[in-house]
C-alpha positions in Angstrom: -101.9 118.4 -84.2 -104.3 115.5 -84.6 -106.1 115.5 -87.9 -108.4 113.1 -89.7 -109.1 114.4 -93.2 -111.5 112.6 -95.5 -111.1 112.9 -99.3 -113.8 114.6 -101.3 -116.8 112.4 -102.0 -119.0 113.0 -104.9 -122.0 112.1 -107.1 -122.2 108.6 -108.3 -124.8 106.7 -110.3 -126.5 103.7 -108.8 -124.4 100.7 -109.3 -121.3 102.8 -109.5 -118.2 102.8 -107.3 -116.3 105.4 -105.2 -113.3 105.1 -103.0 -112.9 107.3 -100.0 -109.8 108.0 -98.1 -109.0 109.4 -94.6 -105.5 110.8 -94.0 -104.6 110.5 -90.4 -101.8 112.5 -88.7 -100.8 113.3 -85.1 -101.5 109.9 -83.7 -99.8 106.5 -84.0 -102.0 105.3 -86.9 -100.6 101.8 -87.2 -101.7 101.1 -83.6 -105.2 102.5 -84.1 -108.5 100.7 -84.7 -110.3 102.7 -87.4 -113.9 102.8 -88.6 -116.2 104.4 -91.2 -119.6 105.7 -90.4 -122.2 107.5 -92.4 -125.1 109.7 -91.7 -128.1 110.1 -94.0 -130.2 113.3 -93.8 -132.4 113.4 -90.7 -131.0 110.1 -89.4 -128.4 109.1 -86.7 -124.9 108.3 -87.7 -124.5 104.6 -88.5 -121.5 102.3 -88.4 -120.3 101.1 -91.8 -117.1 99.2 -91.3 -114.1 98.8 -89.0 -110.5 97.6 -89.4 -108.2 96.5 -86.6 -104.5 97.0 -86.4 -102.4 95.0 -88.8 -101.0 91.7 -87.6 -97.8 90.8 -89.3 -99.0 87.2 -89.9 -102.7 87.5 -90.6 -103.1 91.1 -91.7 -105.8 93.4 -90.4 -109.2 92.0 -89.5 -112.2 93.8 -90.8 -115.9 93.9 -90.0 -119.0 95.3 -91.8 -122.5 96.3 -91.3 -124.9 93.8 -92.9 -126.1 96.2 -95.6 -122.5 97.0 -96.7 -121.1 93.5 -96.5 -119.9 92.3 -99.9 -120.2 95.8 -101.4 -117.8 97.8 -99.3 -114.1 97.1 -98.5 -112.2 98.8 -95.7 -108.4 98.9 -95.9 -105.5 100.7 -94.5 -102.0 101.8 -95.4 -100.0 102.1 -92.2 -96.9 103.5 -93.9 -98.8 106.5 -95.3 -101.3 106.7 -92.4 -104.4 106.5 -94.7 -107.7 104.6 -94.2 -109.7 103.7 -97.3 -113.3 102.7 -98.0 -113.9 101.2 -101.5 -117.6 101.4 -102.2 -119.1 99.3 -105.0 -122.6 98.6 -106.2 -123.7 101.8 -104.7 -127.4 102.4 -104.0 -129.3 105.6 -103.4 -129.7 104.7 -99.8 -126.0 104.8 -99.4 -126.1 108.6 -99.8 -125.0 110.6 -96.9 -122.0 112.1 -95.1 -119.2 109.6 -94.5 -116.9 110.0 -91.5 -113.8 108.2 -90.4 -113.1 107.6 -86.8 -110.1 106.7 -84.6 -111.5 104.6 -81.8 -108.9 105.1 -79.0 -108.8 108.8 -79.4 -112.5 109.1 -80.1 -111.7 111.4 -83.0 -113.8 112.0 -86.1 -113.0 113.4 -89.5 -114.9 116.4 -90.9 -117.1 114.2 -93.1 -117.5 114.0 -96.8 -120.7 113.9 -98.9 -121.6 110.9 -101.0 -124.6 111.1 -103.3 -125.9 108.2 -105.2 -128.4 109.3 -107.9 -129.1 108.9 -111.5 
């Protein structure tokens, strides 16, 4: 059974940090390009960051949306089959439901709510 299960999000103060995880099972995770998206209330789902498969010499290449660049870090643990998103310097506009996605299989996690507020 294929599953993408995000960790619980939470309420964070502006300027704070939060680390999300996405546990993947049922697909060959180490061969899968993975991404994070988020969806604010009333808006379309937006791409946040992606990570390619891990190259033994150069690691896994990453890419970020402009608004998240320098504040968010995407990473992966291929042994455990887990995708991460470290979010720092959080802003109220970062609030929304965050989803992980497996590109090849076009699979989404169930989403986890992140709220940035004082």
